[in-house]
N, C-alpha and C positions, 0 to 999 in steps of 0.2 A: 253702600253703592244699592240704590235701587235703580231698576231697569223699567222703562215708562215705553208703553207702547199706544199711540196714539193718544196721547193725554191720558190714560190712564194708570194707575199702578198696576203691574204685572205680579201674577202669583207667585213667583220663583224668585228666589235670593241668588246673590253673585255668585254664592258657594255651590249652591244647585247648579248653575250653569257651568261652573267650572267642572264641578263632577261629571255631567253630562257629557262636556267636552273632551274629559279626559278618558271618558269611556269608548268614546269613537275615534280616537286618534291612534295612530299604530302604536305598539310598545315601545318604549325606549331600547335604545341599543343596548346589547347585551342581555335583553330579556326576551324571552320567547314568547310568542303568540300563542295562544290556545290553540290545540288543533282538534279538528273533528275527526277523531280515528274513527274509522268503522268498526262496528261492533263484529267481534269473531263470530263466524257461523260455523257449523257443524253439519256436514252432508250426512244424510242417514235415510235409508230406503224407505220409500212409503208404505208403512207397515199395513194399512188397509188393503193394498193391494196384494202385498206379499200371503196375508193370511188367508183373504177372498178367495185368491188366485188357487192357493194351496189344497182349500177345501174343497173348492169346485173340482179341480184334477184329482183329487182323491176320491170323490164321490165316482166321478165317470170312471175312473181306473177299478175301482173296488167293483164296480158294475160289470166291467169287461172280465176281470179276473173271477168273479163270481160265476159267471157265465162258462168259462173254462173249466173251472175247478168242479161245478155241482150241475151246470148243464147237461142235458142228454144229448147225445151225439145223433146227427141226422143220419138216418140209414135208409136206403133203398136197395132193394134184392143184395141183403146181406153186406153191403158195401157203404163203408162210412164215408160220408161226403165232408170236405174241409178238414184242416187241422186244428182243432180246439186250443191247442199250445199257444197257436198265434195271438189269443187274446192277452196273454202275458206281456205282449211287446206294447209298451206305452205308446199312446198316439196312434200309431199305425197300425196297431194289431188287429183292430176289428175290421178295418180296411184290407188288410192282408188277407184275414181270414173270408171275407166276402169274394175276392179273387181267387183265392184256393179254393173256396166251393164252388164257385161259377165253372172252375177249370175242370175240377173233379165229375160235377153234374154233365158238363156237356161232353168230356168223354165216355162217360157212362153211356148217356143216352144216344150218342154217335154209335157205339159199338152193341148196343142191345136193340135199338130202334131205329135202323138206317132209315128206314122207309116212311117213319110216322115220327118224325122228329118234334118234341115238344118244344114251343116258342121258348127262347132263351129267357123271355120276362119272367118266367113262370118260378125259375130257380135262380136267378142273376138279381143282382142289385137290392140286397136285403136292406130294408130300411132300418133295422136295428141297429145295422153296422156303422149307419150315421148317426144314430141316438147315442151310440158308444162313445163315437169320437168326438162329437162337438163338446162335450163338456169338459174333455181331457185338453181339446185343443184352447177353448175359451180360458180355463184354469191355467194351463201353462204361460199362455200369454200374458195375463194378468200377473201372474207370477214372476214373469221376466221383465215386466214392466215397472214392477216396483224396485227393480235394482237398477234398471236403463235410465229410468227419469226419476233422480232421488229428488228429496226435497231438502232444502236449506233451512236450519233453525238457528236462532239465536244460542250463542253457547250457553245462557244462563237459563234459557228455556229447555235446552236438550238436556240439561243436569239439574233440572228444578227437583224432581220428584227421587225420592229415595228412601229407602228403610234402614233402620238400624236396630240393634238388639242390644240392650243394655242391662247388665245384671246388676241389680239393686239389692240392698239388703239394709234392714233395719233391725233393731232390736228385737230378737224372736223369730224372726221371718226373712227369707230370703226368695226374691223373686227375679222374674225377667219381664223387661218392658220392650215391648216393640213400638217403636217410633217412624212414622211414616210421614212424608210430605209429597203433597201433588203438585 
């Protein structure tokens, strides 16, 4: 059987047409049509946010803790202002130190020089407290965001990489092979 279209011979045969029709018709009773199952996905934290945030936080905290451990206390008239131990408190430590320093300095100058009070701006509002707090806040925010907003990876991509250690031996030698995939 030949199919003709407008008087010309068609480039397909009856068998090809029957096969094309069979592919487009629904499956026969009892047979199941192929289903497009979604690919399984794995939810993982965004590692770049977790690592970068942790690193930035650690730098800011190490700066504040180093100031507490190795910094010279601020003294006026043999009185120490502020409590350097507050720097060990993550994120809020430098701000708490600045508030404590300001309160101690206010008390001191109020008692020592009530008539010649120094402007509070000279001893309150230390900019270093802000510079020690910012990296801790930014780093902690990035670290938390890595877990709060995870990424979904296809299961095969999530488990694609790996390493294996295989002991192998041949006559006269024993060795260990390390094999990895990316």
